[in-house]
C-alpha positions in Angstrom: -3.9 41.9 5.3 -0.6 40.6 4.2 0.4 37.2 2.8 0.9 34.4 5.3 2.9 31.2 5.0 2.8 27.9 6.7 3.8 28.1 10.3 3.4 31.9 10.5 1.1 33.3 13.2 -2.3 34.6 12.2 -3.9 37.3 14.3 -7.1 36.2 15.8 -9.5 39.1 15.7 -12.4 37.3 17.5 -10.4 36.7 20.7 -11.1 39.9 22.6 -14.9 39.6 22.1 -14.9 35.9 23.2 -12.6 36.5 26.2 -14.8 39.3 27.5 -17.9 37.1 27.3 -19.5 38.9 24.4 -19.6 36.0 22.0 -23.0 35.1 20.5 -23.9 31.5 19.8 -26.9 29.7 18.2 -28.0 28.7 21.7 -28.3 32.4 22.6 -31.0 32.9 20.0 -34.5 32.1 21.3 -37.3 33.0 18.9 -40.8 33.0 20.3 -42.4 29.6 20.4 -39.1 27.8 20.2 -39.2 24.2 21.6 -36.3 22.4 23.3 -35.3 18.8 22.9 -33.5 16.4 25.2 -32.2 12.9 24.4 -32.5 10.3 27.1 -29.4 8.1 26.9 -28.5 4.6 28.1 -26.3 4.4 31.2 -25.6 0.8 30.3 -23.0 -0.4 27.7 -24.9 -3.5 26.6 -28.5 -4.5 27.5 -31.8 -5.7 26.2 -34.6 -3.3 26.5 -37.4 -5.4 28.1 -39.9 -2.5 28.3 -40.2 1.2 28.0 -43.1 3.3 29.3 -43.2 7.0 28.4 -46.8 7.7 29.4 -45.8 9.8 32.5 -43.3 11.8 30.4 -46.0 12.5 27.7 -48.3 13.9 30.4 -45.7 16.1 32.1 -46.0 19.9 32.0 -44.8 21.6 28.8 -44.1 18.4 26.9 -44.9 18.6 23.2 -43.7 15.1 22.2 -41.9 12.0 23.4 -40.4 9.8 20.8 -39.3 6.2 21.2 -38.1 3.7 18.6 -41.7 2.5 18.3 -42.8 6.1 17.5 -40.1 6.4 14.8 -41.1 3.1 13.2 -44.8 4.2 13.2 -43.7 7.4 11.3 -41.7 5.4 8.8 -38.3 6.6 10.1 -35.6 4.0 10.1 -31.9 3.6 10.8 -29.0 5.3 9.1 -26.7 3.0 7.2 -23.1 3.7 6.2 -22.7 3.8 2.5 -18.9 3.4 2.3 -17.9 0.0 0.8 -15.4 -1.7 3.1 -14.1 -5.2 3.7 -13.3 -7.4 6.7 -9.7 -8.5 7.4 -10.3 -11.7 5.5 -11.5 -9.8 2.4 -15.2 -10.6 2.8 -17.7 -7.7 2.6 -17.9 -5.6 5.7 -20.8 -6.0 8.1 -22.9 -2.9 7.8 -24.1 -2.0 11.2 -27.5 -0.4 11.4 -27.4 2.9 13.2 -30.9 3.4 14.7 -31.9 7.0 15.6 -33.1 5.6 18.9 -32.3 2.2 20.4 -35.0 -0.4 19.7 -34.7 -3.7 21.4 -31.1 -3.4 22.7 -28.5 -0.8 23.6 -25.0 -1.3 22.4 -23.0 1.5 24.0 -23.1 3.9 26.9 -24.9 7.0 25.8 -26.9 5.5 23.0 -30.2 7.5 22.7 -33.2 5.6 23.8 -35.9 8.3 23.8 -36.2 12.0 22.7 -38.3 14.5 24.6 -39.5 17.8 23.1 -40.9 20.4 25.5 -41.4 24.2 25.8 -38.2 24.5 27.9 -35.1 22.4 28.3 -35.8 22.0 32.0 -39.2 20.6 31.2 -37.7 18.2 28.6 -35.1 16.9 31.1 -37.7 16.5 33.9 -40.0 14.6 31.6 -37.1 12.3 30.5 -36.6 11.3 34.1 -40.2 10.0 34.1 -39.5 7.5 31.3 -39.5 4.0 32.9 -37.1 1.6 31.1 -36.5 -2.0 32.2 -33.1 -3.3 31.0 -31.7 -6.8 31.1 -27.9 -6.1 31.3 -25.7 -8.1 29.0 -21.9 -8.6 29.2 -20.0 -5.7 27.7 -16.6 -5.7 26.0 -14.5 -2.6 26.2 -11.6 -3.2 23.9 -10.8 -4.8 20.5 -9.0 -7.8 22.1 -12.0 -8.7 24.2 -14.5 -8.0 21.3 -12.7 -10.3 18.9 -11.9 -13.1 21.3 -13.6 -16.4 20.4 -16.1 -16.4 23.3 -17.0 -12.7 23.3 -20.5 -11.5 23.5 -21.7 -10.5 20.0 -22.7 -6.9 19.6 -24.9 -7.7 16.6 -26.4 -11.2 16.6 -25.9 -11.7 12.9 -22.2 -10.7 13.0 -20.3 -13.3 15.0 -16.8 -12.3 15.8 -17.7 -8.7 16.1 -15.6 -7.5 13.2 -17.4 -4.9 11.1 -14.6 -3.9 8.8 -10.8 -3.6 8.6 -9.1 -0.4 7.9 -5.4 -0.3 7.0 -3.7 3.1 7.0 -1.9 3.7 3.7 1.6 5.0 3.5 2.0 8.8 3.7 3.2 10.2 0.4 5.0 13.5 0.3 3.7 15.8 -2.4 6.0 18.6 -3.4 
């Protein structure tokens, strides 16, 4: 193998194998007894979760576990919290948004996980997820920064009026030689 410089093409040795369908991926490895998981996600951008019943999903064939926010709390699992110090545009400390593993009382974006199903097969996990009964009370959603920071905008987090979490200013690019 020779020396290469910036902008010079680099031969890709893996391409023939991948183009002929002979690639091997983690999903191709299925050890005996392996379980599969499926996250049930919110179809709503912003809503209060009035109730969630996962009893039918727990009783479905092949299901090993169904986790909801209540289950995570009972196991002592909480939310992730960003640990990067930031500031708002006025210089005050940033609002640190909790990032729950599963939505608790409210969903705040389309696709937010609300339950997690573990089953013997992926098909069983997906089928069981469809049995979870969730009653939502839809809330107004904002879809861009202008709407989110307007004076009368619906707050995403009740204790963060104005919806600004932090302000990030891109620094000037410096050319290093």
